[in-house]
N, C-alpha and C positions, 0 to 999 in steps of 0.2 A: 458577629458580622461577617453576610456570605463576602469572601475572596474570590479574586477575579486571576486569570491568569497573569494579566497582566502588575498585578499585585505583588504576585508570586515573585513575577522575574525581576521586578521593580529591585524588591527585598533581598533580591541576592549582586545587586550591582551599584555600584554607586553613580551610575550614568542618570542623566536625568531621561523622562519617560519621552520615547519618540511619539510621530503620528502612529496608527495600527498598521497600516501599509507600512514601515519601513522598521516599526518594530525587530529590534534583532532577534533573530530567530533563536530558540532555545538551542544547543548540540544536540543530537542523537532523539530527533521528536516523535512525538504520538501522534499517526496519521489514522483517522477515523473517518472510510466508506460509508458512504449511507447512499441505498437505493431510494431515490428520491419522488420516484413517482410510486411506487411502493407504499414506502413511509407512508405520504400525502394520502395514495387509497384507504390503506388500513386506518388512517387518520380521521378523513370520512367518513366511514362508515361509522367512530365512535364518533361522528358529533353529526351523524345524520342532517350531515348535508356536506356540498364540494369543498372541499381544506384547500389551501393557496399555501406557500409559502410563507402567507403572515398570517396562517393556524399553528405554526409549529413553535408549540408550548415552551415556557420558558423552564419549565421543569428539565424539561429535556436538556436543553442548553446547557444548564447549572451541574444536568450530571455528566454531562461532557468534561465540563470543566471538572467537574471532582474524579473523573478519570484520567485525568493529565491527557487531556484532547488537547494539541498543538493546532495542529490541520484539519480541516473539516472540509473531503471532500463530496461533493454534491453530484452524485451520477445522474446523469443525460434529463438536463435542464433546456435544451435547445430545443427548436422547434423543427419538430417532422411533419409530415407531409400524408394525402393521401393517397399516393402511390404507391413510396415504399413501404407503407401501411400495410395498401391492399395484398405487396408481396409477402409481407408478415404473414398474413392471414392466409393465404394460398399454397405457400410454399410445404410441401407435403413433409418434409425432414422435419422443418418447424414446428408443421403442427403435431407430429410425435409426440414430440418434447413439451410442446406446449401443454398437451392431455392427458401427457403424463406426472408433470407436474400440479395441474390444477384437473380435479375428475371432473370437476361441475364448468368446465371455462366455456366463456359468452365470450362473444366478437370483442368485447368492451373492452375484456380483459388483455386484448393487444393491442400496445398501442405504437408499435412499431417500432424498431431498432435506435433507445437512443445514441448508435453510430452512423447512421443515417440521416443527416441532416439538412434538411430543407434549408434554413436559415439560423443564423450565431445571433439569433435574439431569442430570451428566453420565450418557454412557451406561454404566450398567454394563457392555457386553464391551469396553470400552476402558481399565475400573478403577473405575469409578466416582469419588465425590467425595473419598475419599478417595488415591485415584490421584494426580487433578487437585491437591488439596494438596501432597501430595510432591512431587513434578514442580515446581509450582510455587515450593516452596521451597529446591529447588534450583537454578530458574534467578535465584531472587532474591540467591541467594550468590555467583552469578557476575556481579551484578550486569545480571542480565536483565528485563525486565517481561513479564508474561502478559497478552497479550488475549486475549478473547474475544468471540462476536459477540451482539449482541441484535440478533432480527428483529422489529420493534417493528410491522410492518404487518398480520402475519397471524401464522396461528397454524395447523400439522398439522392433517391430520382424524380424528387422535386424539386432541387436547386434549379435557380433560374439558369446558370451556367451551361446548362443544358440548350436552352435556346436562343441566348443572348450575346455567348462566347465558347461556342463549341469545340474554338481551337484550344482552349485552359484543358481540355480534356484527350483521354486515350482514345481517339478515332482509329476501326480496324475495316475489315474489305469481308465479304460475302463469303472468303474461301475460309478464312478465320474465324466467321459465326459458324460457318457450316462444320466445319473440325471441330472445334469447342463449344459448343453451344452454354455450358456451363460457366464460360470466361465471360461472354459477349452478348450482346443483343441489339436489337433494333426499334430505333427510337419511332413511336409511331407519331407522332409530330410532323419531326422532320427526316424522318424513312434514313437517318445517317443511322451508325453500327457503329456502337462503343466498346469499352474493358467495362468489367465492372471493377472496383477495387480486388486487390486481390494480394499475397504475397508468394512467393514464388514456389511455395510448397503444397498448396488447399487449391480450393477451388473458387473461383469467385465468390462474392459475399451479392447475393443475386437481389439486395435492394439497396447497391450502390452504384454511382460511374466515379470509374480512376481518374485521377486529378495527372495532370500529363507536367511533370517539374522540368522535360526539358527546354518550356517554354519559359523563357527569363518575367515575362508579363505575367505568369501564373505566378511563379515564386516571390514577384511584388505585392502581388495583388494578396497571397496568405500571409505574407508579414505584415502585412494590409489588417488582417483579420486579428490574427494574433496576436495587434496593438488591441485594438477594440477589445479583444476579449479581457486581455492585461485590464484596460479599465474598469471592467466590472468585479474584479477580486484579486487574490492576493498569491496566486499560485494557482499552475496549469499540472493535469494527466493528459503527458503528448503519445495519444493511442500509438501503438506498433511505432515506436521512433525507429525506428532502425531500416524502414522500409523504406525511407528518405537520406538514406546515406547514397552517394552517387556510384557507389559498386554495386550495394542490395537493387538499386534502380535499374542500374544499367544491365545487369542479370535478370534481373523480371521481364520490361519493358524491351531491353535492344536500344537505349536511345540514354544518352550522357547526359549529365544534369550538375549545373554547376552545386558547391556548398550552399546547402540552406541551414541546417540548423544554428553553426556558429555566428552568422551576421543575423539571423532573425532574434535571436536569445539578446545579442548583445545589445539590438533595439529596444528589444524590453528590458533590458537593464540600465542602460541609458535615460529612459523614463523614470522607471520603479528601481530602484536599486535594490533593493529587499526582496525583488519578485523572485517565487522560485520554480525551478521547473521540475516535475517528476517525469522520469520515461518508461512507458511500457517497451522492453528489451530484452531479447533471447539471444539467442546464436552466439553466445560469450563475446557481443559488442558490448559490453557495458563498462571497460575501461572508454573504448574510443569513443562512447556516446560522454561520459565525461569529461574529456578532452576537449569536445564541441561546446562544452560549457553546460549537461546538463548537473541538476544538484544532486541531485539522486537517480539511481537507476534502479526496477526491478533485480532483487535479488532469484532467479528462478531453479536457477544453479542449487542455490542453500535447500531450498524446498525439496527440488528433487529427489536431493542427495539422503534427506530426512527420510522421505513417503517412499525411498527405496532402499531403506534401513542401510546406504552405503555408510557406513558410520567413519572410518578409515576417511575416505574422503570429504565429510563436514568436517574432521578435523584438521584436514591440509586445507579446505577449503579459508577457512577461520587463520590461517597461519598468512593470507595476504597482506600485503602493507594497511597498515591503520589507515589510511587517509584514505585508499584505494574504498575499505572494508566499511569507511565510515558516510559514505556517501552512497551506500546499496541500501536500497528500500526494501525489509521483509518482511516476511507473511508466512500463512501459513494457510490460507484460504483469499481470495476475492473475487469477483463475480464472475474471470474465466475457470478459476478449479472448483473443482468440490469442496465441499464445506468439509472443516476439518473433522468434524465431529463422525460425519459417514468415513474419510478416507484414509483417518489414522487412528489403529485402534485406540485405549485409551492407556494402555501401558507405556506407548512413544507418544500418546498427542503431549500429553505433560511435560515430559524432560524436554522433548521439540520444541514447545513455546517456551521454555524458560531460554533452550540456547539462541532460541528463534530473536526474540525481544530483549535480553537481559545481555543480546552483545550490542556493539555499535552500530549506529546507520539508522535509520527512519525506520519506526515501530508500527508498521502498516495490522492496523484490526478493519475486519470488513462484517459491515450489519448483518445481525443477526448472530456471530461467532460465540461474543461472547454469553450469551444464553445459550449456545450448543443445535440452533438450527441445524437442519440436515437436509433442506431441502436446497439446490442449487436452482435460482431464478434466472430464465433467461431476461438479457438485457431488454428485450423485444415484449414481456409483460410487465404491466402496471402493477399487477393484483397476484400476490403471494398464499400460500396455504396458511390458517392458523397453525402452531407450534405448539406445544407445550415445553415450556423453557426445562433444561436440564440440571437440577440442584447441583451436581455435583461440578459440571462446568462452569456454573455460573459461581460457584462457591470459589472454582478454581481463579478463573480473571476477576475476582474481584480481590483476590491476595494478590497477583499476578500487578497487575496494573498499582495500585497501590505499593507498592515496593520500588515500582518506575516510577512514580513521582517522587521518589528523595532524588534531591538535586547529585547526587554520585554516579549515577548512572547518566550522566548528562554533560557535566562537568569533570567527572572524573578523568584521571587517566586508566586505560585498558590494556590488560595484558595479557594472554593467551600463555598456559603452564604447559609446561611439558611431560611426556606420561610415558614411560616406561611400561614393562613387562612384569606385574614380580617375581615371577619365574620363568623359566627359557621357554618352557611350554602351553607356558600359559597366553594364550590369544584373547581372554576377556578383556584384556585394557585397551584394545581397540575399542570398547564400547566407550571409554568413559574421554569424559571431556571436563577440563578444568580451566576458570579463567579468573580473575580478578581486575576487583576495578581500587582503586585508590587515590586518596587527596593528599600529597605531600605535607603542605601547610598544616593541615587539621590534624595529620594521620590518621585520618578516618580509613578504612578499608571494608571491602565484604568479595568473600574469595565464593567462588561459584562455582559447583560439582555437579554434576550429571551423569546417569547411566542411564544411557538412553537406551541400554535392550533389561528385556522380561526377566531376562536372568540373572543372578549375581556376577559380580565384575572385581575383579582384584587388578589394581596397579598402583605403578611407583610415582609419585606426584611432585618433579620437582619446585622445590620450594626455592626460592632468590634469595640470596643473603637479607636485603634491605625487608622480608615477609617474615623470614627464621626471624628475626630481631625482637618479631611481636607475638612471638609463639607465646610467652606469660601474658600477655593482656586478658580481659578477661572477655571471652565471646558469647554471642547469642545466634542460632539460627533461627533467622528472621523467619525461617518459611513454616519451622514448628511452634517458633514462639517460645523455644527452651533453650534453657543456656547447652553451649556446647564445650567441651571439655578439647582443647588440643593437645596433641601430643607432642609437648613441647622438647620433650628429647630427641624424636625425628624433626623436625623441624628445624633444631638447632647443628641437626646433620645434613641438611639439607633437600632431605626426601621425603615425603608423609606416602607411606604401604596401607592403602584407602581397600577395603572389603566393600562394599557397597552392595546394595541388596540390590534385585531386580526395580528399573524405572525410579531407584533414588534420587531425591533433588535434596542440595545440600547447599544454602546460602546463609551463610556466617558472617559477620559485623563484628570489629573488634569496636567495645564498650567504650566509645565516645561521649556519649553521653547525649549528643543532640542527634544524630540519626537517627536512634534509639526510641529517643524521645517523639521522633516524628514519623515514627512509623507505629505506634501505642496508640495516636493520637488521631481522634474521629476525620475521615477528611475532608471537611471546612472547615478543618482547624489547623490544617498543615500548613507552613511557610516554606 
């Protein structure tokens, strides 16, 4: 019988099942970001007709269940408008990117940015509100939550507030327009000059208009908008969330604002207690936004340190408080970042993925990542080039998500293990990471070790006393599916001197029966 995610969660708990919206989220969940418009364009070509959300096949949703996905983020479902679309098709810099992505680029391939929103209503071109409602029901029946976009910093050029409520928008002078034409524009209908949405370090997004959070009425309207979005989904990803903190807003626009996120999040959670908030956040402001009430925040710092091969920085990053780490969203790619298959050499890609996804926090995967896609798709495009699946990458991620489906990586206790140099002048231990997941009641343990470098590395891994006592247990390397002989004499002494091969991955478990049986079962048979 086909299992559902709800079945799995209920099997792990004595609590009665809750309504889909309020069903308790599994700790350290798995999120999958789907480029909705690109997916539907591909589906349309396959079906020979226009595809909408209603056409998303059951086989795809079942695959998400089998991959252990708890949250599906549908990118770019809201209504855009012709003015922002025209800007997308006429911006020279953007057009060069689009032509690089699609050699046979056609005007209809450019749908306008999904972040230049004209109306927080599901686009009729993909099935409208009814289509989303039915898809959400299908997802919830499978135990998968639906995440949608909230873009609080700005609106698209087609939003009605340019005409009906210009006071909700940052207005500017002719002098500012003359000095910074990349950041301001004159609205032809009203002759008013408005600011484009932007952050303080880059030019404005020319298909957007900046919202003015110094206006308390605008803050109330955006909280109402957020509540309307929450009526339609189970979680939101909040675009550039740090731009709405008072200190960043004032630094960018020279205007003060009241706190927005705390009251807005509390208002949503008062209506839907199980609702989840994910913040796109940079500039080391993750803790600040967690304190505002966000359930998860982007962990860009870990991603950058892995990509830049700052392995000591990676280890130090993982020494942070576990409560903080558990609320970080960890990824190797998303729609803003380069494809992992391009950005990371295969020798780094594999151990970096283990370090990213077998650590605590939200495990964030991107559309095409599991197949090794290499083309980054702009959120302005609704079509992507056909790509050949990379069998090595696909096999790797099949193994990784199978591991992630085990409850120990969600309900177990996590601990980073200390590593010292194997001998005084051998710095290669800096390239090693080791951590452990364990369930004290069941005595189940999984020890993970990765060598992030492509060369050999040696180090002395500190073995806590409670772990050393398990050295004589039967052990199995879950990654290689082979028995693993622990050096019990070293473990009893409190250290494990490891000589790791380049890019080596070790994921070993003591043979406590249930876990090994779980991992050897077919995905549809796991509980």
